[in-house]
N, C-alpha and C positions, 0 to 999 in steps of 0.2 A: 648689734645683731645685723645680719646681712639679709637683704631681700632681693630676689630676682623677679622683675616685673616686666610684663609686656607693655610696650609703648607704641601706639599707632604712629605710622611713618610721618604724618604731618606734624605731630608733636615732637617726635624724636629729633627731627632735623633742627627745630628751634632749640632744644636742649643741647644738642651736639655743638652748635655754634655759639652757645651760651647766651642766646637771646631770651630764652625762657629759664628762669631760675626758681621755679616752683613746681610742685606736683599737687594735684588734688586727687585723693584716693579714698576709697572705702576703707575704714580703719579696722580691717579684719586681721591685722598683723601687729597691733599695738605699736605703731611707729613712734620712735623717740629720737631726740637729738643725738647726734653722733652715729646713728645707724647708717649703714652703707647700702645704697641702692644700685643694683645692677640693672640698668634700663636697657632692655633688649628690643630692638626695632621689630615691629609686628605689622604685617600687611593684612588689614582686615578684609580686603577683597579676596585674597587667595587663602587667607587664614593660615599663613606660614610665617616663620621667622626669616628675616633677611640676612641674618648672621651678624649684623652690626650691633654693637653694645657700647654704652658709655657708663662710667661709674661716677656716682655723685654721693656726697655726704649730706645727711639731713642736719641742717643748722638749727631749725626751730620747727615746732609743730603747733598749729593753731586749730582750735575747735570752737564750735558755737559762734562762728562768724556770721554776720548777716548775709543771707542768700546761700549759705552752705547747708546742704541737705543733712538731716540727722544721720549720724553714723559715719560721716565723712570728715577728713582732716585736710588742711592745706599745709604743705611743708615748704619751707625755704630750703633750697638745695644749692650746693656749691661743689 
């Protein structure tokens, strides 16, 4: 499955340079391994897209981790 997601600029840059290899998201899309994430850079101050995008694959999905809010998942991305 493919998911197009807004990603705040501060986090987008870390994903873009491969420093950040995870996403924590509300699981309203039933994320699964091998899903494709289209992460679109979003400027929260102007509430607009910057036009930049990276594509990542979900390698693993983790639920019920200590400190993770109910309904959220942590995903390893590559």
